[in-house]
Residue frames as qw, qx, qy, qz and C-alpha x, y, z in Angstrom:
[[0.541, -0.148, 0.642, 0.522, 0.40, -11.19, 13.02],
 [0.372, 0.594, 0.614, 0.363, -2.07, -10.37, 10.29],
 [0.041, -0.974, -0.199, 0.103, -2.42, -6.79, 11.47],
 [0.432, -0.655, 0.359, 0.505, 1.35, -6.34, 11.49],
 [0.481, 0.110, 0.667, 0.558, 1.66, -7.66, 7.93],
 [0.211, 0.813, 0.516, 0.170, -1.18, -5.38, 6.88],
 [0.182, -0.946, 0.007, 0.268, 0.50, -2.30, 8.36],
 [0.480, -0.427, 0.526, 0.558, 3.89, -3.21, 6.88],
 [0.438, 0.381, 0.682, 0.445, 2.32, -3.79, 3.47],
 [0.096, 0.925, 0.367, 0.025, 0.47, -0.48, 3.65],
 [0.304, -0.838, 0.203, 0.406, 3.61, 1.44, 4.62],
 [0.495, -0.189, 0.634, 0.564, 5.72, -0.18, 1.91],
 [0.358, 0.583, 0.644, 0.342, 3.06, 0.36, -0.75],
 [0.013, -0.967, -0.231, 0.108, 2.49, 3.98, 0.27],
 [0.367, -0.715, 0.344, 0.485, 6.20, 4.79, 0.34],
 [0.508, 0.016, 0.683, 0.525, 6.90, 3.04, -2.97],
 [0.278, 0.681, 0.583, 0.345, 4.05, 4.59, -4.95],
 [0.150, -0.954, -0.179, 0.188, 4.28, 7.92, -3.15],
 [0.398, -0.641, 0.380, 0.535, 7.98, 8.22, -4.04],
 [0.438, -0.019, 0.707, 0.556, 8.10, 6.77, -7.55],
 [0.318, 0.658, 0.657, 0.186, 4.90, 7.88, -9.26],
 [0.054, 0.968, 0.142, -0.198, 5.08, 11.68, -8.79],
 [0.389, -0.621, 0.443, 0.516, 8.81, 11.66, -9.56],
 [0.447, 0.095, 0.739, 0.495, 8.15, 10.25, -13.03],
 [0.188, 0.718, 0.583, 0.330, 5.62, 12.90, -14.07],
 [0.114, 0.486, -0.009, 0.866, 5.13, 16.65, -14.14],
 [0.046, -0.108, -0.638, 0.761, 4.11, 18.41, -10.93],
 [0.454, -0.022, -0.147, -0.878, 0.81, 19.42, -12.53],
 [0.755, -0.110, -0.543, -0.351, -0.32, 15.81, -12.27],
 [0.221, 0.257, -0.797, 0.499, 1.21, 15.21, -8.84],
 [0.460, -0.103, 0.459, -0.753, -2.02, 15.66, -6.88],
 [0.854, 0.145, -0.181, -0.466, -3.90, 13.18, -9.08],
 [0.666, 0.307, -0.669, 0.120, -1.02, 10.72, -8.90],
 [0.039, -0.281, 0.724, -0.629, -0.77, 11.05, -5.13],
 [0.703, -0.020, 0.254, -0.664, -4.46, 10.21, -4.84],
 [0.864, 0.258, -0.373, -0.218, -3.97, 7.22, -7.15],
 [0.396, 0.385, -0.751, 0.362, -0.90, 6.18, -5.16],
 [0.356, -0.218, 0.602, -0.680, -2.90, 6.29, -1.94],
 [0.846, 0.105, 0.031, -0.521, -5.67, 4.19, -3.50],
 [0.773, 0.343, -0.533, 0.007, -3.21, 1.64, -4.90],
 [0.137, 0.393, -0.740, 0.528, -1.36, 1.59, -1.58],
 [0.586, -0.142, 0.446, -0.662, -4.58, 0.91, 0.29],
 [0.899, 0.205, -0.190, -0.337, -5.48, -1.89, -2.14],
 [0.604, 0.385, -0.659, 0.230, -2.05, -3.50, -1.80],
 [0.117, -0.330, 0.675, -0.650, -2.18, -3.08, 1.98],
 [0.758, -0.046, 0.219, -0.612, -5.66, -4.63, 2.09],
 [0.865, 0.272, -0.400, -0.135, -4.50, -7.61, 0.02],
 [0.397, 0.361, -0.721, 0.439, -1.47, -8.15, 2.25],
 [0.380, -0.259, 0.511, -0.726, -3.72, -7.71, 5.27],
 [0.881, 0.040, -0.041, -0.469, -6.10, -10.38, 3.99],
 [0.757, 0.309, -0.561, 0.132, -3.20, -12.75, 3.36],
 [0.110, 0.369, -0.672, 0.633, -1.82, -11.97, 6.81],
 [0.633, -0.188, 0.294, -0.691, -5.24, -12.60, 8.33],
 [0.927, 0.123, -0.260, -0.239, -5.48, -16.00, 6.64],
 [0.554, 0.366, -0.646, 0.375, -1.95, -16.87, 7.76],
 [0.181, -0.331, 0.582, -0.721, -2.74, -15.83, 11.33],
 [0.801, -0.094, 0.064, -0.587, -5.99, -17.82, 11.23],
 [0.918, 0.161, -0.359, -0.049, -4.29, -21.03, 10.14],
 [0.427, 0.397, -0.627, 0.517, -1.17, -20.59, 12.28],
 [0.229, -0.238, 0.570, -0.752, -3.02, -19.73, 15.48]]
């Protein structure tokens, strides 16, 4: 359960930041923004994963 939430959170975060951030800036900054998007996506995914882990711990 927790792992599933973590993966879903990571995918959503990566898609959201990966799609929106580079589109709002010049292509010259795209590589930097993609790296930032990946980092932010990983952070959001980790947070959702931690929440999912706690939920799974208490539910199971």
